[in-house]
Backbone and ligand atoms as CSV (ligand in chain L), in Angstrom:
chain,resi,resn,atom,element,x,y,z
A,1,MET,N,N,126.747,-204.562,87.530
A,1,MET,CA,C,125.555,-205.402,87.740
A,1,MET,C,C,125.767,-206.268,88.990
A,2,PRO,N,N,124.907,-206.141,90.028
A,2,PRO,CA,C,125.142,-206.954,91.217
A,2,PRO,C,C,124.906,-208.443,90.952
A,3,ARG,N,N,125.664,-209.293,91.671
A,3,ARG,CA,C,125.348,-210.720,91.600
A,3,ARG,C,C,124.029,-210.951,92.306
A,4,ARG,N,N,123.304,-211.997,91.937
A,4,ARG,CA,C,121.929,-212.123,92.409
A,4,ARG,C,C,121.651,-213.442,93.129
A,5,PRO,N,N,121.871,-213.471,94.468
A,5,PRO,CA,C,121.484,-214.676,95.189
A,5,PRO,C,C,120.027,-214.615,95.659
A,6,ALA,N,N,119.172,-213.783,94.962
A,6,ALA,CA,C,117.802,-213.551,95.430
A,6,ALA,C,C,116.912,-214.748,95.147
A,7,ARG,N,N,116.994,-215.745,95.998
A,7,ARG,CA,C,116.118,-216.902,95.837
A,7,ARG,C,C,115.851,-217.460,97.216
A,8,VAL,N,N,114.838,-218.286,97.295
A,8,VAL,CA,C,114.517,-218.915,98.572
A,8,VAL,C,C,115.595,-219.950,98.882
A,9,ARG,N,N,116.012,-219.992,100.141
A,9,ARG,CA,C,117.021,-220.964,100.568
A,9,ARG,C,C,116.476,-221.773,101.715
A,10,GLU,N,N,117.042,-222.948,101.906
A,10,GLU,CA,C,116.670,-223.729,103.075
A,10,GLU,C,C,117.916,-224.052,103.871
A,11,THR,N,N,117.802,-223.863,105.203
A,11,THR,CA,C,118.838,-224.331,106.116
A,11,THR,C,C,118.265,-225.566,106.807
A,12,ASP,N,N,118.948,-226.092,107.813
A,12,ASP,CA,C,118.446,-227.307,108.478
A,12,ASP,C,C,116.995,-227.159,108.920
A,13,ARG,N,N,116.688,-225.995,109.534
A,13,ARG,CA,C,115.356,-225.852,110.134
A,13,ARG,C,C,114.529,-224.716,109.559
A,14,LEU,N,N,115.123,-223.905,108.683
A,14,LEU,CA,C,114.461,-222.667,108.256
A,14,LEU,C,C,114.332,-222.567,106.748
A,15,ARG,N,N,113.259,-221.885,106.340
A,15,ARG,CA,C,113.105,-221.485,104.946
A,15,ARG,C,C,113.350,-219.980,104.915
A,16,LEU,N,N,114.288,-219.544,104.106
A,16,LEU,CA,C,114.702,-218.130,104.071
A,16,LEU,C,C,114.226,-217.506,102.767
A,17,GLU,N,N,113.301,-216.549,102.894
A,17,GLU,CA,C,112.758,-215.877,101.699
A,17,GLU,C,C,113.287,-214.461,101.634
A,18,PRO,N,N,113.758,-214.011,100.487
A,18,PRO,CA,C,114.098,-212.583,100.358
A,18,PRO,C,C,112.894,-211.730,100.753
A,19,VAL,N,N,113.100,-210.701,101.598
A,19,VAL,CA,C,111.986,-209.823,101.985
A,19,VAL,C,C,111.514,-209.057,100.755
A,20,THR,N,N,110.190,-209.062,100.555
A,20,THR,CA,C,109.583,-208.289,99.468
A,20,THR,C,C,108.561,-207.326,100.076
A,21,GLU,N,N,107.939,-206.541,99.209
A,21,GLU,CA,C,106.893,-205.599,99.651
A,21,GLU,C,C,105.757,-206.331,100.351
A,22,ARG,N,N,105.635,-207.637,100.149
A,22,ARG,CA,C,104.524,-208.386,100.744
A,22,ARG,C,C,104.754,-208.758,102.201
A,23,HIS,N,N,105.947,-208.475,102.747
A,23,HIS,CA,C,106.252,-208.901,104.118
A,23,HIS,C,C,105.970,-207.840,105.186
A,24,GLY,N,N,105.248,-206.758,104.821
A,24,GLY,CA,C,104.996,-205.688,105.803
A,24,GLY,C,C,104.290,-206.180,107.053
A,25,ALA,N,N,103.305,-207.057,106.894
A,25,ALA,CA,C,102.545,-207.536,108.064
A,25,ALA,C,C,103.422,-208.416,108.947
A,26,GLU,N,N,104.225,-209.290,108.337
A,26,GLU,CA,C,105.124,-210.149,109.134
A,26,GLU,C,C,106.165,-209.307,109.879
A,27,LEU,N,N,106.662,-208.269,109.207
A,27,LEU,CA,C,107.645,-207.403,109.883
A,27,LEU,C,C,107.003,-206.673,111.058
A,28,LEU,N,N,105.740,-206.232,110.878
A,28,LEU,CA,C,105.071,-205.526,111.974
A,28,LEU,C,C,104.878,-206.471,113.158
A,29,ALA,N,N,104.449,-207.709,112.885
A,29,ALA,CA,C,104.260,-208.673,113.982
A,29,ALA,C,C,105.589,-208.910,114.704
A,30,LEU,N,N,106.671,-209.006,113.943
A,30,LEU,CA,C,107.993,-209.246,114.544
A,30,LEU,C,C,108.442,-208.054,115.389
A,31,TYR,N,N,108.359,-206.864,114.814
A,31,TYR,CA,C,108.854,-205.684,115.532
A,31,TYR,C,C,107.927,-205.297,116.690
A,32,SER,N,N,106.694,-205.823,116.687
A,32,SER,CA,C,105.763,-205.530,117.785
A,32,SER,C,C,105.928,-206.502,118.948
A,33,ASP,N,N,106.711,-207.561,118.748
A,33,ASP,CA,C,107.007,-208.474,119.860
A,33,ASP,C,C,107.717,-207.638,120.939
A,34,PRO,N,N,107.184,-207.605,122.163
A,34,PRO,CA,C,107.749,-206.689,123.168
A,34,PRO,C,C,109.262,-206.853,123.368
A,35,ALA,N,N,109.764,-208.101,123.283
A,35,ALA,CA,C,111.202,-208.323,123.503
A,35,ALA,C,C,112.027,-207.737,122.353
A,36,VAL,N,N,111.422,-207.675,121.167
A,36,VAL,CA,C,112.105,-207.075,120.015
A,36,VAL,C,C,111.986,-205.556,120.091
A,37,ALA,N,N,110.768,-205.081,120.474
A,37,ALA,CA,C,110.535,-203.629,120.563
A,37,ALA,C,C,111.484,-202.981,121.568
A,38,ASP,N,N,111.932,-203.730,122.570
A,38,ASP,CA,C,112.928,-203.192,123.507
A,38,ASP,C,C,114.153,-202.673,122.760
A,39,TRP,N,N,114.472,-203.307,121.628
A,39,TRP,CA,C,115.662,-202.921,120.848
A,39,TRP,C,C,115.315,-202.078,119.636
A,40,TYR,N,N,114.121,-202.308,119.045
A,40,TYR,CA,C,113.787,-201.692,117.758
A,40,TYR,C,C,112.779,-200.561,117.848
A,41,GLY,N,N,112.236,-200.302,119.044
A,41,GLY,CA,C,111.285,-199.214,119.201
A,41,GLY,C,C,109.914,-199.558,118.638
A,42,GLU,N,N,109.060,-198.538,118.548
A,42,GLU,CA,C,107.676,-198.768,118.126
A,42,GLU,C,C,107.525,-198.587,116.627
A,43,TRP,N,N,106.750,-199.477,116.003
A,43,TRP,CA,C,106.536,-199.437,114.559
A,43,TRP,C,C,105.052,-199.395,114.246
A,44,THR,N,N,104.715,-198.807,113.090
A,44,THR,CA,C,103.349,-198.850,112.564
A,44,THR,C,C,103.376,-199.699,111.295
A,45,ARG,N,N,102.185,-200.068,110.801
A,45,ARG,CA,C,102.121,-200.826,109.557
A,45,ARG,C,C,102.715,-200.013,108.396
A,46,GLU,N,N,102.479,-198.697,108.444
A,46,GLU,CA,C,103.049,-197.839,107.396
A,46,GLU,C,C,104.584,-197.938,107.418
A,47,GLY,N,N,105.132,-197.921,108.630
A,47,GLY,CA,C,106.595,-197.996,108.779
A,47,GLY,C,C,107.154,-199.329,108.313
A,48,THR,N,N,106.486,-200.438,108.671
A,48,THR,CA,C,107.039,-201.736,108.250
A,48,THR,C,C,106.801,-201.972,106.759
A,49,ASP,N,N,105.734,-201.380,106.201
A,49,ASP,CA,C,105.565,-201.464,104.735
A,49,ASP,C,C,106.725,-200.750,104.043
A,50,ARG,N,N,107.100,-199.593,104.597
A,50,ARG,CA,C,108.241,-198.840,104.019
A,50,ARG,C,C,109.528,-199.641,104.167
A,51,GLU,N,N,109.684,-200.263,105.346
A,51,GLU,CA,C,110.890,-201.055,105.618
A,51,GLU,C,C,110.963,-202.265,104.667
A,52,ALA,N,N,109.819,-202.928,104.468
A,52,ALA,CA,C,109.787,-204.073,103.547
A,52,ALA,C,C,110.141,-203.613,102.129
A,53,ALA,N,N,109.617,-202.446,101.739
A,53,ALA,CA,C,109.901,-201.920,100.394
A,53,ALA,C,C,111.386,-201.577,100.260
A,54,ARG,N,N,111.967,-201.042,101.342
A,54,ARG,CA,C,113.396,-200.698,101.317
A,54,ARG,C,C,114.243,-201.971,101.136
A,55,MET,N,N,113.857,-203.029,101.848
A,55,MET,CA,C,114.607,-204.293,101.733
A,55,MET,C,C,114.433,-204.908,100.340
A,56,ALA,N,N,113.198,-204.848,99.832
A,56,ALA,CA,C,112.945,-205.382,98.483
A,56,ALA,C,C,113.784,-204.624,97.464
A,57,ASP,N,N,113.881,-203.318,97.660
A,57,ASP,CA,C,114.674,-202.489,96.760
A,57,ASP,C,C,116.160,-202.870,96.854
A,58,GLY,N,N,116.607,-203.196,98.081
A,58,GLY,CA,C,117.993,-203.641,98.258
A,58,GLY,C,C,118.284,-204.909,97.460
A,59,TRP,N,N,117.321,-205.843,97.458
A,59,TRP,CA,C,117.509,-207.062,96.652
A,59,TRP,C,C,117.667,-206.706,95.179
A,60,ARG,N,N,116.857,-205.726,94.723
A,60,ARG,CA,C,116.912,-205.369,93.299
A,60,ARG,C,C,118.186,-204.613,92.951
A,61,THR,N,N,118.583,-203.671,93.812
A,61,THR,CA,C,119.703,-202.807,93.412
A,61,THR,C,C,121.058,-203.371,93.849
A,62,ASP,N,N,121.114,-204.011,95.019
A,62,ASP,CA,C,122.398,-204.523,95.527
A,62,ASP,C,C,122.553,-206.026,95.290
A,63,GLY,N,N,121.460,-206.680,94.901
A,63,GLY,CA,C,121.523,-208.129,94.691
A,63,GLY,C,C,121.427,-208.920,95.971
A,64,VAL,N,N,121.298,-208.236,97.115
A,64,VAL,CA,C,121.200,-208.947,98.394
A,64,VAL,C,C,120.516,-208.037,99.412
A,65,HIS,N,N,119.756,-208.628,100.297
A,65,HIS,CA,C,119.218,-207.918,101.473
A,65,HIS,C,C,118.727,-208.965,102.469
A,66,LYS,N,N,117.851,-208.544,103.373
A,66,LYS,CA,C,117.465,-209.475,104.448
A,66,LYS,C,C,116.490,-210.548,103.950
A,67,TRP,N,N,116.544,-211.685,104.650
A,67,TRP,CA,C,115.558,-212.751,104.440
A,67,TRP,C,C,114.509,-212.683,105.538
A,68,PHE,N,N,113.296,-213.167,105.221
A,68,PHE,CA,C,112.356,-213.496,106.278
A,68,PHE,C,C,112.458,-214.996,106.490
A,69,ALA,N,N,112.544,-215.422,107.758
A,69,ALA,CA,C,112.774,-216.833,108.072
A,69,ALA,C,C,111.486,-217.481,108.589
A,70,PHE,N,N,111.126,-218.604,108.000
A,70,PHE,CA,C,109.969,-219.388,108.443
A,70,PHE,C,C,110.442,-220.771,108.858
A,71,HIS,N,N,109.776,-221.317,109.882
A,71,HIS,CA,C,110.156,-222.657,110.336
A,71,HIS,C,C,109.740,-223.681,109.283
A,72,ARG,N,N,110.675,-224.528,108.886
A,72,ARG,CA,C,110.364,-225.484,107.822
A,72,ARG,C,C,109.317,-226.509,108.245
A,73,GLY,N,N,109.316,-226.832,109.548
A,73,GLY,CA,C,108.383,-227.859,110.021
A,73,GLY,C,C,106.963,-227.348,110.162
A,74,THR,N,N,106.812,-226.133,110.687
A,74,THR,CA,C,105.475,-225.620,111.032
A,74,THR,C,C,105.022,-224.481,110.135
A,75,GLY,N,N,105.943,-223.847,109.433
A,75,GLY,CA,C,105.615,-222.655,108.633
A,75,GLY,C,C,105.558,-221.384,109.454
A,76,ASP,N,N,105.778,-221.479,110.785
A,76,ASP,CA,C,105.697,-220.282,111.631
A,76,ASP,C,C,106.763,-219.257,111.248
A,77,PRO,N,N,106.404,-217.955,111.296
A,77,PRO,CA,C,107.429,-216.928,111.105
A,77,PRO,C,C,108.377,-216.898,112.298
A,78,VAL,N,N,109.664,-217.025,112.044
A,78,VAL,CA,C,110.675,-217.109,113.107
A,78,VAL,C,C,111.372,-215.763,113.302
A,79,GLY,N,N,111.637,-215.049,112.206
A,79,GLY,CA,C,112.340,-213.769,112.327
A,79,GLY,C,C,112.840,-213.319,110.982
A,80,ARG,N,N,113.773,-212.376,111.025
A,80,ARG,CA,C,114.383,-211.940,109.764
A,80,ARG,C,C,115.871,-211.718,110.004
A,81,GLY,N,N,116.623,-211.786,108.929
A,81,GLY,CA,C,118.063,-211.581,109.092
A,81,GLY,C,C,118.786,-211.809,107.791
A,82,GLY,N,N,120.107,-211.817,107.900
A,82,GLY,CA,C,120.919,-212.015,106.711
A,82,GLY,C,C,121.723,-210.773,106.381
A,83,LEU,N,N,122.090,-210.684,105.113
A,83,LEU,CA,C,123.059,-209.682,104.663
A,83,LEU,C,C,122.390,-208.420,104.128
A,84,SER,N,N,123.065,-207.296,104.257
A,84,SER,CA,C,122.702,-206.114,103.466
A,84,SER,C,C,123.936,-205.236,103.354
A,85,ARG,N,N,123.881,-204.339,102.377
A,85,ARG,CA,C,125.025,-203.442,102.167
A,85,ARG,C,C,124.765,-202.155,102.912
A,86,VAL,N,N,125.706,-201.764,103.773
A,86,VAL,CA,C,125.553,-200.521,104.543
A,86,VAL,C,C,126.852,-199.730,104.482
A,87,HIS,N,N,126.706,-198.426,104.689
A,87,HIS,CA,C,127.892,-197.582,104.802
A,87,HIS,C,C,128.165,-197.420,106.285
A,88,ILE,N,N,129.259,-197.985,106.737
A,88,ILE,CA,C,129.558,-197.914,108.170
A,88,ILE,C,C,131.063,-197.887,108.374
A,89,ASP,N,N,131.482,-197.157,109.405
A,89,ASP,CA,C,132.907,-197.036,109.720
A,89,ASP,C,C,133.697,-196.600,108.478
A,90,GLY,N,N,133.109,-195.644,107.750
A,90,GLY,CA,C,133.842,-195.006,106.657
A,90,GLY,C,C,133.895,-195.763,105.355
A,91,ALA,N,N,133.122,-196.845,105.222
A,91,ALA,CA,C,133.191,-197.597,103.962
A,91,ALA,C,C,131.883,-198.345,103.716
A,92,ALA,N,N,131.659,-198.730,102.445
A,92,ALA,CA,C,130.519,-199.581,102.111
A,92,ALA,C,C,130.887,-201.006,102.511
A,93,ARG,N,N,130.047,-201.632,103.332
A,93,ARG,CA,C,130.377,-202.967,103.841
A,93,ARG,C,C,129.168,-203.887,103.740
A,94,LEU,N,N,129.447,-205.176,103.793
A,94,LEU,CA,C,128.399,-206.192,103.802
A,94,LEU,C,C,128.115,-206.531,105.263
A,95,GLU,N,N,126.858,-206.289,105.673
A,95,GLU,CA,C,126.512,-206.427,107.092
A,95,GLU,C,C,125.573,-207.614,107.289
A,96,LEU,N,N,125.748,-208.296,108.405
A,96,LEU,CA,C,124.939,-209.467,108.740
A,96,LEU,C,C,124.138,-209.151,109.999
A,97,GLY,N,N,122.829,-209.484,109.986
A,97,GLY,CA,C,122.007,-209.176,111.155
A,97,GLY,C,C,120.951,-210.241,111.406
A,98,TRP,N,N,120.201,-210.100,112.512
A,98,TRP,CA,C,119.196,-211.086,112.929
A,98,TRP,C,C,118.230,-210.454,113.922
A,99,VAL,N,N,116.983,-210.829,113.813
A,99,VAL,CA,C,115.922,-210.452,114.763
A,99,VAL,C,C,114.966,-211.638,114.814
A,100,LEU,N,N,114.687,-212.131,116.004
A,100,LEU,CA,C,113.794,-213.288,116.128
A,100,LEU,C,C,112.610,-212.976,117.036
A,101,HIS,N,N,111.456,-213.577,116.726
A,101,HIS,CA,C,110.355,-213.566,117.696
A,101,HIS,C,C,110.870,-214.176,119.001
A,102,HIS,N,N,110.443,-213.592,120.115
A,102,HIS,CA,C,111.004,-214.007,121.405
A,102,HIS,C,C,110.853,-215.506,121.661
A,103,ARG,N,N,109.736,-216.092,121.217
A,103,ARG,CA,C,109.546,-217.512,121.539
A,103,ARG,C,C,110.557,-218.404,120.808
A,104,PHE,N,N,111.290,-217.837,119.851
A,104,PHE,CA,C,112.301,-218.625,119.139
A,104,PHE,C,C,113.725,-218.336,119.624
A,105,TRP,N,N,113.860,-217.501,120.652
A,105,TRP,CA,C,115.208,-217.253,121.200
A,105,TRP,C,C,115.699,-218.519,121.918
A,106,GLY,N,N,116.984,-218.704,121.915
A,106,GLY,CA,C,117.586,-219.785,122.713
A,106,GLY,C,C,117.681,-221.125,122.011
A,107,HIS,N,N,117.479,-221.148,120.671
A,107,HIS,CA,C,117.530,-222.418,119.939
A,107,HIS,C,C,118.519,-222.408,118.784
A,108,GLY,N,N,119.278,-221.345,118.668
A,108,GLY,CA,C,120.289,-221.314,117.615
A,108,GLY,C,C,119.790,-220.843,116.257
A,109,TYR,N,N,118.564,-220.304,116.180
A,109,TYR,CA,C,118.048,-219.891,114.866
A,109,TYR,C,C,118.805,-218.691,114.294
A,110,ALA,N,N,119.171,-217.730,115.153
A,110,ALA,CA,C,119.911,-216.564,114.638
A,110,ALA,C,C,121.273,-217.008,114.102
A,111,THR,N,N,121.902,-217.933,114.816
A,111,THR,CA,C,123.198,-218.448,114.358
A,111,THR,C,C,123.023,-219.173,113.024
A,112,GLU,N,N,121.898,-219.881,112.872
A,112,GLU,CA,C,121.635,-220.606,111.615
A,112,GLU,C,C,121.449,-219.624,110.449
A,113,ILE,N,N,120.720,-218.528,110.705
A,113,ILE,CA,C,120.558,-217.493,109.671
A,113,ILE,C,C,121.918,-216.862,109.359
A,114,GLY,N,N,122.681,-216.589,110.408
A,114,GLY,CA,C,123.995,-215.964,110.228
A,114,GLY,C,C,124.932,-216.840,109.404
A,115,ARG,N,N,124.879,-218.142,109.681
A,115,ARG,CA,C,125.743,-219.056,108.934
A,115,ARG,C,C,125.378,-219.049,107.446
A,116,ALA,N,N,124.078,-219.018,107.169
A,116,ALA,CA,C,123.637,-218.963,105.762
A,116,ALA,C,C,124.135,-217.666,105.112
A,117,GLY,N,N,124.092,-216.567,105.867
A,117,GLY,CA,C,124.563,-215.288,105.329
A,117,GLY,C,C,126.054,-215.318,105.016
A,118,LEU,N,N,126.835,-215.895,105.911
A,118,LEU,CA,C,128.294,-215.973,105.680
A,118,LEU,C,C,128.583,-216.826,104.446
A,119,GLU,N,N,127.837,-217.912,104.316
A,119,GLU,CA,C,128.015,-218.808,103.165
A,119,GLU,C,C,127.759,-218.049,101.847
A,120,VAL,N,N,126.661,-217.283,101.817
A,120,VAL,CA,C,126.346,-216.506,100.608
A,120,VAL,C,C,127.439,-215.468,100.355
A,121,ALA,N,N,127.845,-214.776,101.416
A,121,ALA,CA,C,128.836,-213.699,101.252
A,121,ALA,C,C,130.138,-214.231,100.670
A,122,PHE,N,N,130.621,-215.337,101.225
A,122,PHE,CA,C,131.959,-215.789,100.845
A,122,PHE,C,C,131.970,-216.691,99.612
A,123,THR,N,N,130.845,-217.407,99.365
A,123,THR,CA,C,130.897,-218.315,98.213
A,123,THR,C,C,130.189,-217.748,96.983
A,124,GLU,N,N,129.189,-216.850,97.197
A,124,GLU,CA,C,128.447,-216.347,96.031
A,124,GLU,C,C,128.748,-214.887,95.717
A,125,LEU,N,N,128.982,-214.095,96.758
A,125,LEU,CA,C,129.219,-212.665,96.526
A,125,LEU,C,C,130.705,-212.338,96.477
A,126,ASP,N,N,131.529,-213.344,96.776
A,126,ASP,CA,C,132.966,-213.148,96.695
A,126,ASP,C,C,133.442,-212.030,97.636
A,127,ALA,N,N,132.775,-211.894,98.781
A,127,ALA,CA,C,133.127,-210.828,99.731
A,127,ALA,C,C,134.459,-211.148,100.416
A,128,ALA,N,N,135.210,-210.105,100.703
A,128,ALA,CA,C,136.461,-210.290,101.445
A,128,ALA,C,C,136.200,-210.223,102.946
A,129,GLU,N,N,135.073,-209.567,103.322
A,129,GLU,CA,C,134.798,-209.304,104.734
A,129,GLU,C,C,133.296,-209.174,104.953
A,130,VAL,N,N,132.834,-209.624,106.104
A,130,VAL,CA,C,131.449,-209.383,106.525
A,130,VAL,C,C,131.510,-208.759,107.914
A,131,VAL,N,N,130.685,-207.730,108.154
A,131,VAL,CA,C,130.660,-207.118,109.487
A,131,VAL,C,C,129.290,-207.316,110.120
A,132,ALA,N,N,129.244,-207.125,111.434
A,132,ALA,CA,C,127.984,-207.081,112.173
A,132,ALA,C,C,128.168,-206.029,113.250
A,133,PHE,N,N,127.075,-205.358,113.609
A,133,PHE,CA,C,127.217,-204.359,114.670
A,133,PHE,C,C,125.959,-204.319,115.509
A,134,THR,N,N,126.145,-203.951,116.766
A,134,THR,CA,C,125.020,-203.912,117.691
A,134,THR,C,C,125.343,-202.966,118.835
A,135,GLU,N,N,124.302,-202.666,119.636
A,135,GLU,CA,C,124.533,-201.861,120.833
A,135,GLU,C,C,125.549,-202.580,121.719
A,136,VAL,N,N,126.389,-201.786,122.385
A,136,VAL,CA,C,127.438,-202.367,123.237
A,136,VAL,C,C,126.856,-203.389,124.215
A,137,HIS,N,N,125.654,-203.103,124.757
A,137,HIS,CA,C,125.104,-203.973,125.798
A,137,HIS,C,C,124.168,-205.053,125.253
A,138,ASN,N,N,124.117,-205.247,123.919
A,138,ASN,CA,C,123.261,-206.303,123.367
A,138,ASN,C,C,124.038,-207.633,123.396
A,139,ALA,N,N,124.059,-208.223,124.590
A,139,ALA,CA,C,124.893,-209.414,124.811
A,139,ALA,C,C,124.457,-210.581,123.933
A,140,ARG,N,N,123.127,-210.734,123.696
A,140,ARG,CA,C,122.667,-211.886,122.900
A,140,ARG,C,C,123.133,-211.748,121.455
A,141,SER,N,N,123.092,-210.527,120.917
A,141,SER,CA,C,123.533,-210.343,119.540
A,141,SER,C,C,125.050,-210.527,119.441
A,142,ARG,N,N,125.766,-210.028,120.429
A,142,ARG,CA,C,127.232,-210.215,120.426
A,142,ARG,C,C,127.577,-211.701,120.510
A,143,ALA,N,N,126.768,-212.454,121.270
A,143,ALA,CA,C,127.040,-213.896,121.400
A,143,ALA,C,C,126.827,-214.602,120.061
A,144,VAL,N,N,125.816,-214.139,119.272
A,144,VAL,CA,C,125.621,-214.736,117.938
A,144,VAL,C,C,126.874,-214.483,117.094
A,145,MET,N,N,127.348,-213.233,117.121
A,145,MET,CA,C,128.544,-212.893,116.336
A,145,MET,C,C,129.706,-213.812,116.720
A,146,GLU,N,N,129.869,-214.015,118.022
A,146,GLU,CA,C,131.006,-214.827,118.469
A,146,GLU,C,C,130.824,-216.290,118.080
A,147,ARG,N,N,129.572,-216.799,118.159
A,147,ARG,CA,C,129.333,-218.187,117.725
A,147,ARG,C,C,129.660,-218.364,116.253
A,148,LEU,N,N,129.491,-217.282,115.477
A,148,LEU,CA,C,129.773,-217.360,114.032
A,148,LEU,C,C,131.255,-217.157,113.719
A,149,GLY,N,N,132.058,-216.978,114.749
A,149,GLY,CA,C,133.495,-216.780,114.525
A,149,GLY,C,C,133.838,-215.364,114.126
A,150,MET,N,N,132.908,-214.423,114.364
A,150,MET,CA,C,133.220,-213.013,114.086
A,150,MET,C,C,134.023,-212.467,115.263
A,151,VAL,N,N,134.858,-211.481,114.967
A,151,VAL,CA,C,135.791,-210.977,115.966
A,151,VAL,C,C,135.531,-209.497,116.216
A,152,TYR,N,N,135.518,-209.096,117.483
A,152,TYR,CA,C,135.344,-207.680,117.839
A,152,TYR,C,C,136.412,-206.853,117.123
A,153,ALA,N,N,135.965,-205.790,116.434
A,153,ALA,CA,C,136.921,-204.927,115.734
A,153,ALA,C,C,137.123,-203.621,116.476
A,154,LYS,N,N,136.007,-202.943,116.832
A,154,LYS,CA,C,136.150,-201.638,117.481
A,154,LYS,C,C,134.806,-201.135,118.002
A,155,ASP,N,N,134.868,-200.124,118.847
A,155,ASP,CA,C,133.671,-199.379,119.243
A,155,ASP,C,C,133.366,-198.380,118.129
A,156,ILE,N,N,132.072,-198.211,117.826
A,156,ILE,CA,C,131.661,-197.228,116.826
A,156,ILE,C,C,130.452,-196.471,117.365
A,157,GLU,N,N,130.080,-195.392,116.640
A,157,GLU,CA,C,128.851,-194.687,116.977
A,157,GLU,C,C,127.856,-194.945,115.857
A,158,TRP,N,N,126.610,-195.278,116.215
A,158,TRP,CA,C,125.568,-195.525,115.206
A,158,TRP,C,C,124.316,-194.826,115.696
A,159,ASP,N,N,123.766,-193.933,114.865
A,159,ASP,CA,C,122.586,-193.155,115.289
A,159,ASP,C,C,122.842,-192.447,116.620
A,160,GLY,N,N,124.063,-192.009,116.829
A,160,GLY,CA,C,124.394,-191.256,118.034
A,160,GLY,C,C,124.563,-192.107,119.279
A,161,ALA,N,N,124.540,-193.436,119.143
A,161,ALA,CA,C,124.647,-194.312,120.320
A,161,ALA,C,C,125.912,-195.176,120.216
A,162,PRO,N,N,126.425,-195.648,121.354
A,162,PRO,CA,C,127.630,-196.497,121.311
A,162,PRO,C,C,127.306,-197.921,120.853
A,163,PHE,N,N,127.961,-198.338,119.802
A,163,PHE,CA,C,127.796,-199.674,119.220
A,163,PHE,C,C,129.167,-200.357,119.164
A,164,VAL,N,N,129.142,-201.666,118.914
A,164,VAL,CA,C,130.384,-202.391,118.657
A,164,VAL,C,C,130.329,-202.973,117.248
A,165,LEU,N,N,131.481,-203.009,116.605
A,165,LEU,CA,C,131.599,-203.563,115.249
A,165,LEU,C,C,132.411,-204.853,115.326
A,166,TYR,N,N,131.840,-205.911,114.744
A,166,TYR,CA,C,132.551,-207.190,114.646
A,166,TYR,C,C,132.810,-207.465,113.173
A,167,ARG,N,N,133.805,-208.289,112.883
A,167,ARG,CA,C,134.035,-208.623,111.479
A,167,ARG,C,C,134.510,-210.060,111.336
A,168,LYS,N,N,134.279,-210.585,110.149
A,168,LYS,CA,C,134.847,-211.878,109.781
A,168,LYS,C,C,135.492,-211.711,108.413
A,169,ILE,N,N,136.724,-212.134,108.331
A,169,ILE,CA,C,137.485,-212.020,107.087
A,169,ILE,C,C,137.402,-213.367,106.362
A,170,ARG,N,N,137.215,-213.320,105.047
A,170,ARG,CA,C,137.131,-214.569,104.277
A,170,ARG,C,C,138.371,-215.437,104.518
A,171,GLY,N,N,138.125,-216.699,104.734
A,171,GLY,CA,C,139.253,-217.630,104.891
A,171,GLY,C,C,139.676,-217.802,106.327
A,172,LEU,N,N,139.288,-216.871,107.207
A,172,LEU,CA,C,139.641,-217.019,108.626
A,172,LEU,C,C,138.482,-217.688,109.338
A,173,ARG,N,N,138.689,-218.877,109.850
A,173,ARG,CA,C,137.592,-219.625,110.477
A,173,ARG,C,C,137.606,-219.391,111.967
L,1,COA,C1,C,119.797,-211.119,118.997
L,1,COA,C2,C,118.907,-212.347,118.895
L,1,COA,C3,C,118.531,-212.603,117.448
L,1,COA,C4,C,119.696,-213.542,119.453
L,1,COA,O1,O,118.847,-214.677,119.536
L,1,COA,P1,P,119.363,-215.972,120.324
L,1,COA,O2,O,118.245,-216.933,120.330
L,1,COA,O3,O,119.997,-215.565,121.599
L,1,COA,O4,O,120.541,-216.504,119.386
L,1,COA,P2,P,120.595,-217.915,118.652
L,1,COA,O5,O,119.351,-218.082,117.864
L,1,COA,O6,O,121.881,-218.016,117.969
L,1,COA,O7,O,120.508,-218.952,119.872
L,1,COA,C5,C,121.571,-219.103,120.773
L,1,COA,C6,C,121.093,-219.828,122.001
L,1,COA,O8,O,120.500,-221.063,121.626
L,1,COA,C7,C,121.296,-222.158,122.128
L,1,COA,N1,N,121.294,-223.170,121.073
L,1,COA,C8,C,120.482,-224.251,121.052
L,1,COA,N2,N,120.660,-224.935,119.930
L,1,COA,C9,C,121.610,-224.272,119.215
L,1,COA,C10,C,122.218,-224.497,117.954
L,1,COA,N3,N,121.872,-225.540,117.186
L,1,COA,N4,N,123.152,-223.596,117.513
L,1,COA,C11,C,123.506,-222.532,118.248
L,1,COA,N5,N,122.946,-222.273,119.467
L,1,COA,C12,C,122.010,-223.137,119.937
L,1,COA,C13,C,122.642,-221.544,122.444
L,1,COA,O9,O,123.302,-222.298,123.443
L,1,COA,C14,C,122.216,-220.181,122.952
L,1,COA,O10,O,121.653,-220.367,124.232
L,1,COA,P3,P,121.746,-219.246,125.399
L,1,COA,O11,O,120.831,-218.149,124.978
L,1,COA,O12,O,121.248,-219.971,126.587
L,1,COA,O13,O,123.177,-218.823,125.449
L,1,COA,C15,C,117.616,-212.155,119.720
L,1,COA,O14,O,117.970,-211.947,121.066
L,1,COA,C16,C,116.770,-210.992,119.234
L,1,COA,O15,O,115.968,-211.131,118.301
L,1,COA,N6,N,116.939,-209.809,119.886
L,1,COA,C17,C,116.150,-208.636,119.535
L,1,COA,C18,C,116.604,-208.033,118.238
L,1,COA,C19,C,118.088,-207.703,118.259
L,1,COA,O16,O,118.594,-207.183,119.222
L,1,COA,N7,N,118.728,-208.007,117.132
L,1,COA,C20,C,120.135,-207.701,116.961
L,1,COA,C21,C,120.284,-206.352,116.438
L,1,COA,S1,S,121.988,-206.031,116.052
């Protein structure tokens, strides 16, 4: 039975809601932001509805998946991120990720989401390790990993493309 941190959380500036089937429209708006589409490609409403359903299913079956982040002050949708379970580099691992609307880049929101994810992983899920991975040339995502104290582990291949894998081990700050 998976442990269940599936609840709304608040960080200093963000309200983090577990993604449910109801977030298809917010995901489409996020993935349609041209700066995000540069990394995530083109999406349709059908595709983001499927993606939202997949994440909702992850919350039910794995006890954890991505959050949708809203600004606590304004209610604006900021992005999505957090933990999910993936099979990567030969093992099932807990992965941390982030995607923000372009107008919210440069203010530390991805790092804030990442910090919340690490907190859940190490204090509630009892994880020994959290990983993150991105395209080799995604400097902004790599910088988030480094701000969170994650350490480059190795080059990997993901979907046939060169990626880098970072990790953070519990107890190592
Ligand atoms: C990857 C992505 C989420 C990073 O966003 P970001 O805004 O660069 O990262 P953060 O939110 O942590 O913000 C860090 C920046 O805010 C600044 N900052 C301001 N206040 C801050 C705070 N309280 N804490 C941390 N950083 C802060 C940092 O100095 C840094 O500035 P810089 O960009 O001038 O170096 C964003 O570029 C994105 O959505 N990209 C498209 C999707 C994507 O590639 N996702 C990753 C897939 S693996």
